[in-house]
N, C-alpha and C positions, 0 to 999 in steps of 0.2 A: 425730448432728447433720449436717444437710445443708450445702451450700455457703453461704457468707456472703451475705446479702441486703444491699442498700443501706440499706433501712429496714424496720422493723416498726412497724405502727400498732396500738396497744392500744385496742380498742373498735371495734365494728362498728355504731355508731349512724350517723345521717346525717352528722355532722361527721367521724367517723373514715373513712367511705367517701369523703367529699369529699377528705380528705387523701390517701388511697391513690390516688384517680383523678389528682389533680394531680401527685403524686410520680411515678406511672407515666408520665405524659405528658412528664415531663422526661427520659425514657429511663432511669430508675432502677428497680431491682427492689424490690418491696415486697410484704409479706404483712400481712394483717389478722388479729389474734388477738382472739378474743372468748370470754368465759367462758360465754356462753349462745347464744341464737339470733341470727340476723341481725336487726339493729335490735331488740335484746332489750328495750329500754325500751318501745318502741312495742307490742311483743307484750304487755307488762304493763299497757298503758293500758286504760281502760274500753272495753267493747264499744260500737262506733259513736260513740266520742268524736269530737266536732267540733273541728278545729283552729281557733284564733283567727286564723291567718294565711291568706292567699290562696295558691293553688297555686304561683305564680311565686316566692314568698318561701321555699318549701321545696325548690326545685329545686337539684340539685347537678350538677356536671360539664357544665353546659350542656344537660342532657337535659330536654326539655319535660315538664311535668306536666299533661297535658290533663284537664280536668274539665268536666262539664256543669253542675255547681253551683258556687256562689261559693266555698264553703269545703270542703276535703276532710275526710273522716273517717279514723279510724284505719286502717280496712281499705284505703282508697285509698292511704294512705301506705305501708303494708306492701307492697302490690303494686308501687307505684312504685319503692321503694328496692331491692326484689328484682330488678326488671327492669333497673335501672341497674347493679347489681353484676354481673348476668349479661352485659349488653351490654359492659361494660368488662373482662370476663374477670378479675375481681379474684381474687387468691389468698386465699381465706378459710379461716381455721383456727378453725372454730367449736367451741364446747364445750371450749375449752382455757382454763383459768384461769391467769393470770400469777401466779407465786409469788415471783419475785425477778429482779434485774438485777445482773449483775456485769460488770466491765470498764471501759472508758473510751471516749471518742469515737473512732470508727473501728474499734473492736474490742469490741463489746458481745456478751453472751450473755443472751438473754431466757429465763429459766427458767419453764416452764409445767408444768401437770399432766400433759402428754403428752410431755414431753421438752424439749430445748433448741433455741433458734433463734439462730444467729449473725447479727449485723447491725451495720452501721457507724453507724446512727443509729436512734433510737427516738422515736415520736410517741405521746403519751398523750392519748387522747380518750375518757375513761371516763365522762363525765357525772356524774350524782349520784343517779339514781333508785333505786339498789340499797340505800341505807342510810337508813332512815327516822329522823326525829327521834324519839327515845324520850320517853315520858312520865315514866319513872322512878318509877312508882307500883306498889304491890302488885297483882298480877292482870294486868299487861300481857301476860304470856306465855300467858294462858289461850287455849284453842283457838278461842274465839268472838270473839277480838279480832284485827282485821286492819288493817294499815297501807296496804293497797292495795284500792281499790274496783274491781270489775269490772262487775257488772250487778245489777239489783234483784230479779229475778224469784223468787229463792229465799226472799225475805223477806216475801211477802204474808201479811197477818194476823199479823205478828210485831212485837215491840217492838225497834226499832233506834235506837241512840244514835250520832250522828255528832259527832265532836269536830273543831272547827276552824271558821274563818269566811272562808276564801278560796275561790277558784274551784272547786277540787276538792270541798270540803265542800259548797258551795252546790249544785253540779250533782248530787252524790250524794244530798243530802237531797231535792231536788225529784224526782229519778227514783224514789227509794224510796217517797216519798209517793204518787206517781202509780201505782206498781205495787201499792199496797195495804198498805204497811207503816205502822206507827204510829211516826212519826219524832220524835225529840227531838234538837235541835241544842244543843250545849254550846260556848259561846264564852268564851274567856278575857278578851277585851276588852269594851268597852262596846256594840259594835254589829257588824253584819256589815261586813266590811272594805270600805272605799271602793274597793279595788283590784279587787273583783269586777266582771266585765264588765257594761257598762251595760244589756244586755238580760237578764242573769241576776239581778242584784241586786233590781230591783223585783219580779220574779216571786217570789223567795224572801221578801221583806218582806211581800208581799201574802198569801202562804200562811201566814206566821207570824201576821199580823194576823187572818186569818179562823179561825185555830186549827187548820188542817190540819197544821201543823208546830208543835210546841212548841219554845220556845227559852229558854235560860238564858244571860244575859250576865253579865259580870264574875264568871264562875264557873270554878273550877278543879276538877280531878279529884283526889280523895284516894285512891281505890282502885277496883278493878274486881273484882266477885265473879262467880260463875257465873251469877247471875240479875239483877244490878243494877250500876249505876255510882254509886258514892258520891261526891257532889260537895259543894263548899263554895260556897254562894251568898251574896249580900249579906244575905239574910234568915236565913242559918244553914245547917246541913247538910241535905242532901236525898238520898234514895235513888231513883234513876230506874230503873224496870224495863228490863231489856235482855236480849233473846235473842241479840243480836249487837251488836258495837261496831265502828265504823269510826273509827280514830284517824288522821284525815287531817291530820296536823300538819306535813307537809313532809318534805323529804329533804336529805341532805348528801353531799358527796364521801366516798369511801372513803379516809380518812386513813391507815389501816393499810397500804393498797396504796401510796399516794403517798409517805409518809414512810419507812415501814419496808421494804417490798419494793423500791421504786424509788429510795429515797434522795434524794428531792427536798426541798430546803429550802422552808419557808413564809415568807411575809412577815408577821412577827409585829407589824409596825407597822400593819398593816391589820386592823381588828377582824374582817373576814371570813376572815382566814387563808388567802389564796389562795397558790398556788404562785408562787415568785419566777420571773419570766420577762421577757425583753426584748420590749416591745410591737412592735418593728420586725420581729423575726424569729420570735418566740415560742419562742426557745431558753430553757430553764430555767437555773437556776444550776448544774446538772450538765451540762457540755458534751456536746453531741451528743444531748441529750434535749430534745424539744420538747413543748409543751402546746397543745391546741386545744379550742375549744368551751366548754361550761358549766363544766368543771372549772377553767378559768382564773379563775373568780369566787370560788372557795372557798365559804364559807357563804352568800355573796350570790348565790344560784342564779338570780336574775332578771337578772343582768348580761348574760348571754350565752344566746341561744337558737339554734335552728337558723338562724333568719333572719340573724343577724349572725355567729354562730360559724362558719358555713360558709366565710366569707371568710378565716378563719385558714389554710385549706388553701393558698391561693395564696401567702401570706407564707412558710409553712413550706416549700413546694415550691421557691420561689425561693431560699430560704436554703440548702436542701440541694443544689440545682443548682450553687450557687456554691461549696459546701464539698466536694462529692464529685464525683470523676470516675467515671462509671458503671463498675461492676465488670463485667468480662468474663471 
């Protein structure tokens, strides 16, 4: 175990990087621990995915995000955050999974898959993209079922079922259809969600209307077999041919990490079950442990995005600057 750091940030997403930058600028020592790649969630996003935000809303640390187009794509963001991390000379501990946390404020030990890191404070910025909402039906674990959509090209002239009715499902269904797949959309509710972006929803509705994309509404999945998705429609059971299934039903925080490994209490009075934290400092109910970004919303994953979650970094850095004298 090396010398004690002032802080360890868990999660190398945009908000985690923003936290490390602001903490470092306070003269405090900090390392970022990440179970995967730098900005691992963005690595998992669909190829050429377009952000709904403009570049300035994705900026961290005051570093400009120059763009020729109005909205950046996944690849633009990956390049930007890598360059920011390099420019700030952040201490990145990538491909290290956090497995536990012991100690108390001022004297923590972060347990990882590659050893232990001593720190006086910990910041949790783990997001929510790594744990999909499960369907809980037979066949969900079959190899042709995926909770993450990447690109459509492997599915030309194949039967593909897309489950869900929000932005991810809508964009995947459209891209798959245009790449030559035979697409069926299965929606639990009565219609494509009104929350789908205004330039995507009409496109999808028109493709459904013209028959290019089949759609079943008020429909639930009963089971998935190697060649079909068995559903319950208002008209009765149906079997939909499926060479591949994209179950794009959303994601949730890793509660096993938050509650078991890190020992963070949840707000059980909030249906979204977020971490208990002070909104002024973002310190959790475990003293010396702070929370930032999307993970602060619990199951309500739309409460915080990069755009507003990045500002948690300044609150946390200011709190740490007041609580810690820089270690030397």
